[in-house]
C-alpha positions as MATLAB code, in Angstrom:
seq = 'MKRIITFVLAAAFALGNSAQELDSLKAIMENKTSPDKVEKQESQPSYPVYVEEDGDQVKIQVFDKEILKVIDGNDSTYVKVGAKAFLEVSEQPDSTRIRVGDKVISIVERGNEPVIRFSDIDNNEHKGKPRFRGHWAGFEWGINNFMDDDFTLSREGEDQFMDLNMDRSWAINLNFAQFSLGFGTSHTGILTGMGLEFNNYFFDQDNSIVEINDQVVELPDTIGGMNKSKLTTSFLRVPLLLEVQFPRTLRSKRVFLSGGLITGLKLGSHTKVIYKNDRGKSKDKNNDDFNINPFRYGVTARLGYGAVNVFGDYYFTPMFVAGKGPALHPFTLGLSLTF';
ca = [
     -17.109  -11.311   29.671;
     -13.786   -9.543   30.188;
     -12.185  -11.938   27.690;
     -14.861  -11.153   25.136;
     -14.301   -7.391   25.403;
     -10.547   -7.960   25.039;
     -11.018   -9.839   21.811;
     -13.440   -7.218   20.508;
     -10.625   -4.671   20.821;
      -8.222   -7.120   19.144;
     -10.623   -7.499   16.259;
     -10.823   -3.739   15.765;
      -7.023   -3.612   15.605;
      -6.938   -6.442   13.071;
      -9.491   -4.691   10.875;
      -7.393   -1.501   10.844;
      -4.371   -3.437    9.639;
      -6.224   -5.544    7.078;
      -7.873   -2.435    5.561;
      -4.605   -1.807    3.698;
      -4.955   -5.201    2.029;
      -8.768   -5.326    1.704;
      -8.588   -8.938    0.511;
     -10.708  -11.779    1.887;
      -9.240  -13.633    4.865;
      -9.931  -17.338    4.977;
     -12.343  -19.470    7.030;
     -11.054  -20.638   10.410;
      -9.645  -24.011   11.516;
     -10.841  -27.123    9.659;
     -11.693  -29.167   12.687;
     -13.837  -26.542   14.368;
     -17.258  -25.162   13.726;
     -17.218  -21.815   11.930;
     -19.001  -18.854   13.561;
     -20.933  -18.529   10.287;
     -23.009  -21.498   11.382;
     -24.507  -19.604   14.291;
     -28.196  -19.201   13.563;
     -29.094  -15.722   12.310;
     -31.516  -13.580   14.227;
     -35.035  -13.901   12.832;
     -35.901  -10.231   13.003;
     -33.569   -7.407   11.996;
     -32.960   -4.585   14.525;
     -34.335   -1.179   13.746;
     -31.544    0.714   15.525;
     -28.571    2.053   13.499;
     -26.107    0.247   15.793;
     -27.288   -2.912   17.542;
     -25.296   -4.880   20.148;
     -26.567   -8.342   21.097;
     -25.146  -10.419   23.949;
     -26.314  -14.014   24.287;
     -24.308  -16.132   26.691;
     -20.863  -16.592   25.205;
     -21.682  -14.671   22.034;
     -21.534  -10.941   21.283;
     -22.681   -9.501   17.959;
     -22.484   -5.898   16.714;
     -24.673   -4.919   13.774;
     -24.987   -1.625   11.857;
     -28.420   -1.486   10.226;
     -28.708   -4.884    8.481;
     -24.935   -5.466    8.174;
     -23.121   -7.614   10.706;
     -19.883   -5.820   11.592;
     -18.478   -7.925   14.417;
     -19.204  -11.296   16.008;
     -17.373  -12.847   18.961;
     -17.941  -16.433   20.163;
     -16.174  -17.518   23.330;
     -15.901  -21.337   23.402;
     -14.424  -23.741   25.911;
     -10.802  -23.428   24.781;
     -11.031  -21.033   21.841;
     -12.321  -17.590   21.070;
     -13.482  -16.741   17.577;
     -13.663  -13.147   16.381;
     -15.250  -12.368   13.024;
     -14.929   -8.867   11.555;
     -17.229   -8.092    8.632;
     -18.439  -10.699    6.198;
     -15.066  -12.083    5.071;
     -12.286  -10.940    7.411;
     -11.415  -13.436   10.128;
      -9.318  -13.297   13.259;
      -8.967  -16.442   15.374;
      -7.519  -16.660   18.843;
      -7.146  -20.135   20.380;
      -6.174  -20.443   24.017;
      -4.648  -23.656   25.353;
      -3.392  -24.395   28.879;
       0.210  -23.542   27.966;
      -0.070  -21.694   24.666;
      -1.974  -19.068   22.679;
      -2.447  -19.198   18.912;
      -3.427  -16.045   17.009;
      -4.307  -16.335   13.345;
      -4.979  -13.432   10.956;
      -5.436  -14.497    7.356;
      -2.581  -16.832    6.416;
      -0.298  -15.603    9.211;
      -0.034  -17.341   12.603;
       1.562  -16.118   15.828;
       2.096  -18.849   18.438;
       2.975  -17.926   22.021;
       4.166  -20.929   24.045;
       4.924  -20.771   27.769;
       8.228  -22.467   28.599;
       9.280  -21.909   32.142;
       9.181  -18.227   32.936;
       9.935  -17.108   29.389;
       7.326  -17.116   26.597;
       8.474  -18.319   23.161;
       6.967  -16.460   20.185;
       6.864  -18.083   16.757;
       5.677  -16.747   13.401;
       4.489  -19.053   10.622;
       2.391  -19.232    7.470;
      -0.589  -21.412    6.641;
      -0.748  -23.197    3.331;
      -3.737  -22.277    1.213;
      -4.452  -26.011    0.934;
      -5.471  -25.962    4.593;
      -8.472  -23.812    3.764;
     -11.768  -25.307    2.707;
     -13.554  -24.119   -0.394;
     -12.227  -22.412   -3.494;
      -8.641  -21.052   -3.225;
      -8.465  -17.266   -3.192;
      -6.010  -15.104   -5.100;
      -4.253  -12.283   -3.251;
      -1.938  -10.051   -5.254;
       0.963   -7.788   -4.326;
       0.212   -4.058   -4.358;
      -0.544   -2.758   -0.859;
       2.661   -1.809    0.906;
       5.564    0.611    1.047;
       7.829    1.566   -1.879;
      11.118    3.419   -2.218;
      12.633    4.328   -5.580;
      14.817    6.650   -7.648;
      13.276    9.225  -10.009;
      14.403   10.635  -13.324;
      13.104   11.783  -16.727;
      13.330   10.433  -20.252;
      12.865   12.564  -23.346;
      11.210   11.406  -26.551;
      14.515    9.802  -27.628;
      14.672    7.797  -24.340;
      17.811    9.556  -23.134;
      18.480   10.565  -19.525;
      20.795   13.533  -19.998;
      19.433   16.959  -20.830;
      21.034   19.198  -23.451;
      20.427   22.640  -24.849;
      17.448   24.580  -23.509;
      16.293   21.630  -21.377;
      19.595   21.284  -19.523;
      18.181   22.978  -16.429;
      16.041   19.829  -15.869;
      19.102   17.626  -15.305;
      18.668   15.701  -12.040;
      20.892   14.360   -9.309;
      19.541   10.778   -9.284;
      21.276    9.890   -6.011;
      18.963   12.302   -4.198;
      15.863   12.183   -6.391;
      13.747    9.749   -4.395;
      10.193    8.468   -4.585;
       8.327    7.409   -1.452;
       5.031    5.585   -2.106;
       2.380    4.226    0.238;
      -0.130    1.854   -1.363;
      -2.908    1.731    1.196;
      -5.726   -0.179   -0.558;
      -5.903   -3.341   -2.641;
      -8.634   -5.377   -4.347;
      -7.828   -8.798   -5.886;
      -9.837  -11.028   -8.212;
      -8.586  -14.529   -9.016;
      -9.228  -16.656  -12.072;
     -10.425  -19.649  -10.061;
      -6.971  -20.181   -8.571;
      -4.753  -18.576   -5.945;
      -1.902  -18.209   -8.460;
      -3.307  -15.942  -11.170;
      -5.593  -12.934  -11.129;
      -6.037   -9.210  -11.582;
      -5.809   -6.547   -8.918;
      -6.312   -2.850   -8.410;
      -6.136   -0.449   -5.498;
      -5.035    3.020   -4.476;
      -1.810    4.612   -3.328;
      -0.032    7.872   -2.589;
       3.106    8.800   -4.526;
       5.593   11.425   -3.304;
       8.400   12.396   -5.698;
      11.497   14.503   -5.086;
      13.426   15.760   -8.121;
      16.773   17.284   -7.056;
      18.305   19.533   -9.716;
      21.896   18.785  -10.644;
      22.742   22.384  -11.547;
      22.611   25.508   -9.381;
      19.104   26.357  -10.478;
      15.412   25.802   -9.863;
      12.281   26.260  -12.004;
       9.599   28.926  -12.144;
       6.482   29.563  -14.224;
       6.607   32.793  -16.238;
       4.031   33.754  -18.877;
       2.529   30.261  -18.634;
       5.911   28.679  -19.419;
       8.170   26.606  -17.146;
      11.648   28.126  -17.357;
      14.911   28.038  -15.469;
      15.349   30.034  -12.270;
      19.142   30.564  -12.045;
      21.138   31.099   -8.875;
      21.271   34.901   -8.934;
      21.836   35.242   -5.174;
      24.762   32.837   -4.941;
      25.355   30.056   -2.452;
      22.506   27.779   -3.608;
      22.967   24.597   -1.594;
      19.898   22.475   -2.423;
      17.158   22.816   -4.981;
      14.333   20.392   -5.718;
      10.859   19.976   -7.182;
       8.371   17.923   -5.145;
       5.122   16.420   -6.452;
       2.416   14.237   -4.920;
      -0.091   12.029   -6.748;
      -2.995    9.737   -5.940;
      -2.571    6.678   -8.145;
      -4.628    3.665   -9.205;
      -3.207    0.535  -10.947;
      -4.765   -2.280  -12.971;
      -2.427   -5.279  -12.869;
      -2.291   -8.874  -14.065;
      -0.264  -11.077  -11.715;
       1.081  -14.627  -11.871;
       2.509  -16.437   -8.825;
       4.558  -19.666   -8.856;
       5.377  -22.374   -7.836;
       2.521  -24.137   -6.032;
       3.478  -23.486   -2.414;
       2.874  -20.960    0.375;
       2.064  -17.452   -0.857;
       4.940  -16.096    1.230;
       7.361  -18.410   -0.608;
       6.244  -17.754   -4.188;
       7.881  -15.811   -6.986;
       5.462  -13.421   -8.634;
       5.384  -11.300  -11.763;
       2.844   -8.543  -12.363;
       2.372   -5.750  -14.848;
      -0.227   -3.421  -16.258;
      -1.462    0.150  -16.349;
      -1.070    2.841  -13.711;
      -2.766    6.241  -13.506;
      -2.108    9.284  -11.335;
      -4.044   12.351  -10.190;
      -1.908   15.283   -9.028;
      -2.486   16.459   -5.462;
       0.190   19.146   -5.162;
       3.600   20.461   -6.198;
       6.213   22.917   -4.949;
       9.867   23.848   -5.256;
      12.292   24.357   -2.397;
      15.618   26.169   -2.573;
      18.102   26.318    0.319;
      20.775   29.029    0.227;
      23.932   28.940    2.309;
      26.055   32.002    2.972;
      28.024   33.719    5.729;
      24.819   34.416    7.682;
      23.773   30.762    7.674;
      21.020   29.013    5.752;
      17.812   30.397    4.310;
      14.954   28.555    2.628;
      12.675   29.618   -0.202;
       9.561   27.523   -0.928;
       7.253   28.167   -3.875;
       3.856   26.408   -4.143;
       2.645   26.340   -7.748;
       1.287   23.908  -10.327;
       4.283   24.572  -12.668;
       2.136   23.417  -15.618;
       2.466   19.827  -14.387;
      -0.099   17.573  -16.007;
      -2.940   17.052  -13.507;
      -3.604   13.516  -14.780;
      -1.141   10.979  -16.102;
      -1.027    7.343  -17.163;
       1.672    4.810  -17.873;
       2.834    1.245  -17.312;
       4.249   -0.562  -14.295;
       5.974   -3.938  -13.781;
       6.885   -5.837  -10.614;
       9.019   -8.925   -9.935;
       9.411  -10.325   -6.457;
       9.616  -13.143   -3.950;
       7.383  -13.269   -0.911;
       6.816   -9.742    0.336;
       9.844   -8.125   -1.384;
       9.932   -7.031   -5.007;
      11.556   -4.670   -7.484;
       9.346   -2.393   -9.548;
       9.465    0.096  -12.386;
       6.960    2.811  -13.363;
       7.034    4.731  -16.639;
       4.500    7.407  -17.592;
       3.531    8.024  -21.197;
       2.070   11.376  -20.152;
       4.791   14.087  -20.108;
       5.629   15.762  -16.837;
       4.496   19.182  -18.121;
       1.515   20.200  -20.240;
       2.423   20.117  -23.946;
       3.944   23.389  -25.127;
       4.252   24.774  -21.584;
       7.421   22.987  -20.451;
      10.095   20.476  -21.492;
       8.771   17.240  -23.073;
      10.007   14.854  -20.377;
       8.472   11.571  -19.183;
       8.916   10.654  -15.500;
       9.916    7.150  -14.425;
      10.786    5.417  -11.143;
      12.862    2.305  -10.326;
      12.865    0.901   -6.827;
      12.108   -1.667   -4.127;
       8.775   -2.529   -2.541;
       7.688   -4.263    0.671;
       4.100   -5.541    0.405;
       1.680   -6.262    3.233;
];
């Protein structure tokens, strides 16, 4: 029973990690009986949370939904989380095999030192229809800047105060949810999800911005000694992408190309100015909406191999509300590491 409880905790950990991907994990080993074949209970429990223990099997159910099932066999332990997510742990006399989705961790005892190996499972090993899993959930790092209506990067005239230092204007994105839908193959499909986008726009001049009379204007360095000045924004974003993967091999060894629409909902914005003088450093932070558009939409494209890709985002919606700030369109170029 102690082994069963251990694997229940392992399953909870696996579910927390796979929530960022939210795609279906495959059925377990071909030559073994799937836990799905265990006969269902004839009558449904009336308790909100129901725990059933029957010999080598433990099942946790919330209302009429099976959340967790653990079956402890002779040399293997199966853990099923939810309806589609699978974790398999197989114990052998001198080795342990842990499988989550198409990833396998093998721990082999050799002498006094365990040997740990990581490998992938070919989709052809799975029974049933192949499942498509796209590339969105993960971590992104990029460089920010603006384009005007003439697609130029440099600012002139009255918009010069929005010139940026691109070397320090970074974007940090965390895409925490993903939903994939294949077109009857594991190589082509559409996907969507959710993510958080954090943008830093470092000004190249000794200035910042401020909203006066419902207009975004320059805030010059009147004190002297301005050391750093930036605008920071945060958005919740949702994409709709079409993705193609090739050639016909392991997902982790495929090249993929995806593109589509991306939308954003503003969560917050502020400016930060750091002054440096004889008395040291002082910081001035101003939380405001700065007439930044609360909703924006644009296009995104991604090209990668395995879990690594390059991406570009461009928003058709201007940074500021029309007539209340410079007509500038934000864009980001960067690298992404997908889950």
